[in-house]
C-alpha positions as CSV (number, residue, x, y, z in Angstrom):
1,M,102.8,94.6,120.4
2,P,101.9,96.2,123.8
3,F,99.7,99.6,123.7
4,G,99.0,101.9,127.0
5,N,100.7,105.1,129.1
6,P,104.3,104.0,130.3
7,I,105.2,105.4,133.3
8,G,102.3,108.4,133.4
9,F,100.2,110.1,131.4
10,E,103.0,112.1,129.6
11,F,103.6,109.2,127.8
12,R,100.0,108.4,126.8
13,R,99.2,106.4,123.8
14,T,102.6,104.5,123.3
15,V,102.9,101.5,121.2
16,T,105.8,99.2,121.3
17,S,107.0,96.0,119.0
18,G,108.7,92.6,119.7
19,I,107.9,89.2,119.2
20,I,106.5,86.5,120.8
21,S,109.8,84.9,122.7
22,A,107.8,81.5,123.8
23,K,103.7,80.6,125.0
24,N,102.9,78.0,128.2
25,R,106.0,80.2,130.3
26,T,105.6,80.0,134.1
27,I,107.4,82.4,136.4
28,K,107.9,82.2,140.2
29,L,106.9,85.7,142.0
30,E,108.0,86.3,145.8
31,E,106.2,88.9,147.5
32,E,106.5,89.0,151.5
33,E,108.4,86.1,152.1
34,K,106.0,83.8,150.2
35,A,106.4,82.4,147.1
36,S,103.8,82.0,143.9
37,Y,103.9,81.3,140.5
38,M,101.5,82.8,137.3
39,T,101.6,79.9,134.4
40,N,100.8,79.5,131.3
41,L,101.8,83.0,130.4
42,I,102.9,84.6,126.7
43,Q,106.4,85.8,126.7
44,T,107.7,89.0,124.8
45,D,110.6,90.8,124.3
46,A,108.3,93.8,123.6
47,T,108.6,97.0,126.5
48,I,106.3,96.6,129.0
49,N,106.4,99.1,131.8
50,P,104.4,100.7,134.1
51,G,101.0,102.1,132.9
52,N,100.8,100.4,129.8
53,S,101.2,96.7,132.0
54,G,97.7,95.9,131.9
55,G,97.4,97.4,128.4
56,P,96.5,95.0,125.4
57,L,99.5,92.8,123.6
58,I,98.5,92.8,120.0
59,Y,98.9,91.8,116.7
60,P,99.7,94.4,114.1
61,N,96.1,93.8,112.6
62,G,94.4,95.1,115.6
63,E,93.9,91.7,117.0
64,V,94.1,91.2,120.9
65,I,95.9,88.0,122.4
66,G,96.7,88.5,125.8
67,I,96.9,91.5,128.4
68,N,100.7,92.4,129.6
69,T,100.7,91.8,133.0
70,V,104.7,91.6,134.1
71,K,108.1,91.7,133.1
72,I,111.7,90.0,134.4
73,T,113.1,93.3,136.3
74,T,116.5,91.8,136.6
75,A,116.9,91.4,132.4
76,E,116.4,93.2,129.7
77,G,112.8,92.3,126.7
78,I,111.5,89.7,129.2
79,G,107.8,90.8,129.7
80,F,104.6,88.4,130.1
81,A,101.1,88.4,129.2
82,I,97.7,86.6,129.8
83,P,96.5,85.1,127.3
84,I,93.3,86.5,125.9
85,N,91.3,83.4,126.1
86,I,91.4,83.4,130.0
87,I,90.0,87.3,129.8
88,K,87.3,86.7,127.5
89,P,84.5,85.6,129.9
90,I,85.5,89.0,131.8
91,I,84.9,90.7,129.1
92,E,81.2,89.0,128.4
93,S,80.3,89.5,131.4
94,L,80.8,93.5,131.4
95,K,78.8,93.6,128.3
96,Q,76.4,91.6,128.8
97,R,75.8,92.7,132.3
98,G,77.6,95.6,132.7
99,E,79.6,94.2,135.4
100,F,82.0,91.1,136.8
101,E,81.7,89.4,139.9
102,E,84.5,87.3,140.4
103,A,83.8,83.7,141.6
104,T,86.2,81.8,143.6
105,I,86.8,78.4,145.2
106,G,88.9,79.7,147.7
107,I,91.8,78.0,146.9
108,Y,95.5,78.0,146.1
109,A,97.2,75.3,143.5
110,Y,99.7,74.4,141.3
111,D,99.9,73.6,137.9
112,R,101.1,70.0,136.9
113,E,104.4,71.5,135.3
114,V,105.3,73.4,138.6
115,I,105.1,70.3,140.5
116,P,108.7,68.9,139.7
117,Y,110.2,72.1,141.2
118,L,107.9,71.7,144.5
119,S,108.5,67.7,145.1
120,N,109.9,64.7,143.2
121,R,107.6,62.7,145.1
122,L,104.5,64.5,143.8
123,A,106.0,64.7,140.5
124,N,105.6,60.7,140.4
125,R,102.0,60.5,141.0
126,F,101.1,63.6,139.1
127,E,99.4,62.5,135.7
128,Q,96.5,65.1,135.8
129,G,95.0,67.8,137.5
130,I,96.1,70.5,139.5
131,Y,97.3,70.5,143.1
132,V,95.9,71.9,146.4
133,A,98.6,73.4,148.2
134,Q,96.4,75.5,150.4
135,I,92.8,76.5,151.1
136,T,91.6,80.0,152.5
137,K,90.4,80.2,155.7
138,N,86.8,80.3,155.9
139,G,86.6,80.6,152.0
140,P,83.8,78.6,149.8
141,A,86.6,75.2,150.3
142,D,86.7,75.6,153.9
143,H,84.9,73.1,155.6
144,T,84.1,71.1,152.7
145,E,85.7,67.5,152.4
146,L,88.3,68.9,149.9
147,K,91.8,69.1,152.2
148,E,95.2,70.5,150.7
149,A,97.4,68.0,148.4
150,D,94.1,66.9,147.0
151,I,94.5,66.5,143.1
152,I,91.6,68.6,140.9
153,T,91.4,66.6,138.3
154,S,88.1,67.9,136.6
155,I,85.2,70.8,137.1
156,D,81.4,70.0,136.2
157,G,83.5,67.6,133.7
158,K,85.8,70.2,132.3
159,Q,89.2,68.1,132.7
160,L,92.1,70.7,134.4
161,D,95.7,70.8,134.0
162,T,96.6,74.0,135.1
163,M,95.2,77.3,137.3
164,N,94.2,78.9,134.0
165,D,92.0,75.9,132.9
166,L,90.3,76.8,136.3
167,R,90.5,80.6,135.9
168,E,88.7,80.2,132.7
169,Y,85.7,78.1,133.8
170,I,85.0,79.8,137.1
171,Y,85.0,83.5,135.0
172,T,82.0,82.4,133.1
173,K,80.2,81.8,136.8
174,K,79.0,83.6,139.5
175,P,79.2,84.0,143.5
176,N,76.5,81.3,145.1
177,D,76.7,79.1,142.0
178,E,77.3,75.0,142.6
179,V,79.6,73.1,141.5
180,S,81.4,69.7,141.6
181,L,84.6,68.7,141.8
182,E,86.3,65.1,140.8
183,I,89.4,64.7,143.1
184,V,92.0,62.3,143.5
185,R,93.6,61.5,147.4
186,G,96.1,58.9,147.3
187,K,94.4,56.2,145.3
188,I,90.5,57.4,146.2
189,T,88.5,59.4,143.5
190,R,86.0,61.4,145.1
191,T,83.4,63.9,143.9
192,I,83.1,67.1,146.1
193,I,80.3,69.4,146.1
194,L,80.7,73.4,147.2
195,V,78.9,76.7,146.1
196,L,81.2,79.5,144.8
197,G,82.2,82.5,147.0
198,K,82.9,86.0,145.9
199,K,86.2,87.0,145.6
């Protein structure tokens, strides 16, 4: 059930019900002629509109399982929420320190599941990790040994298969923390140390 203020204050405290249609969904977003993907989302047919997007997706017992994020505007009853486990480190930071500073590596990467949509050639050699599609100019990863088309298989020993795996870990860190990335480049495996920046 999503909870929030759809459309505006006039309809505040609205609760809508629905079912979880699927998990681990990947959707494609297109903005300013650029395509990006959101992955590992919870799909629900509960109503999501501006105002309760960003609100909690909850079980009837009050347990929060996700944060409502986006809906498909060309269809009825197809909305998506970010799993709560991705958000928990942010909540803990707010509880403990009263603030949350989002750290970043400074990359744009794709999940393994998305790779077949981009390139069959890549899919054939992609068994684990996330694919670095772009390195942000002047970001933390810029001017390091990390390169576009590298595959990051782990961070500080934590195995990565999705961008949510990476986000969940990075959300536990702070800007200026140091992390160790294991990467695969062709047939070469190496370790890259970098310092996180502030997003």
